[in-house]
C-alpha positions as CSV (number, residue, x, y, z in Angstrom):
1,M,-8.4,-0.7,-14.5
2,T,-5.8,-3.1,-16.5
3,V,-4.6,-6.6,-15.0
4,K,-1.4,-8.3,-16.3
5,Y,-0.1,-11.4,-15.2
6,F,3.7,-13.0,-15.2
7,T,3.9,-16.4,-16.1
8,D,7.7,-16.5,-15.0
9,T,7.2,-14.6,-11.5
10,D,4.0,-16.3,-11.3
11,T,3.0,-12.8,-10.0
12,A,-0.3,-10.4,-11.3
13,L,-0.5,-7.2,-10.7
14,I,-3.6,-5.1,-11.5
15,Q,-3.7,-1.1,-12.4
16,F,-6.1,0.6,-11.0
17,S,-4.8,4.0,-12.2
18,D,-2.5,6.3,-12.8
19,R,-1.4,8.3,-10.3
20,E,1.7,8.0,-8.7
21,I,1.9,5.5,-5.8
22,Q,3.8,6.9,-2.5
23,E,3.9,4.5,-0.7
24,T,3.2,-0.2,-1.0
25,K,1.9,-1.8,2.3
26,E,1.9,-5.3,2.7
27,I,-1.4,-6.6,3.0
28,S,0.0,-10.7,3.6
29,E,2.7,-12.4,2.8
30,N,2.2,-12.2,-0.7
31,I,-0.5,-9.8,-1.5
32,Y,0.8,-6.3,-1.3
33,I,-0.8,-2.6,-2.5
34,D,0.5,0.6,-3.9
35,V,-1.4,4.1,-2.5
36,D,-2.0,6.7,-3.6
37,E,-0.8,10.9,-1.4
38,K,-4.3,10.7,-0.1
39,G,-4.1,6.7,0.8
40,N,-6.6,5.6,-2.7
41,I,-4.9,2.7,-3.7
42,V,-3.4,2.2,-7.5
43,S,-2.8,-1.2,-7.6
44,M,-2.2,-4.8,-6.1
45,T,0.3,-7.2,-6.3
46,I,-0.4,-11.0,-5.4
47,E,2.6,-13.4,-5.2
48,N,1.8,-17.3,-6.3
49,A,-0.9,-15.8,-7.5
50,K,-2.2,-19.0,-9.2
51,A,-2.0,-20.7,-5.9
52,N,-3.7,-17.1,-3.3
53,A,-6.0,-16.1,-6.2
54,G,-6.9,-18.3,-9.5
55,L,-6.1,-17.6,-11.7
56,S,-6.8,-20.0,-14.0
57,E,-9.6,-18.3,-15.0
58,I,-10.7,-14.8,-14.6
59,S,-14.2,-12.6,-15.3
60,Y,-15.4,-9.2,-15.0
61,Q,-19.0,-7.8,-14.5
62,E,-21.2,-4.8,-13.9
63,I,-23.5,-4.8,-12.0
64,P,-26.2,-1.6,-12.8
65,R,-27.4,0.2,-9.6
66,Q,-30.7,-1.2,-8.3
67,T,-33.4,1.7,-7.8
68,T,-35.5,1.4,-4.3
């Protein structure tokens, strides 16, 4: 997964895989997802990202599976 931020357009692109994009779906006015031929998410685009996604800080945390 990669996250790219384009300062000139205030756009964030989150790429989950490198599969071929079949369709782009508008989730809201500023959020779009790209899906492959099976409907799996390939990437997400967030326009006006600083206001809509709080991009002043990005963190990643992997949570281990809990056993019961």
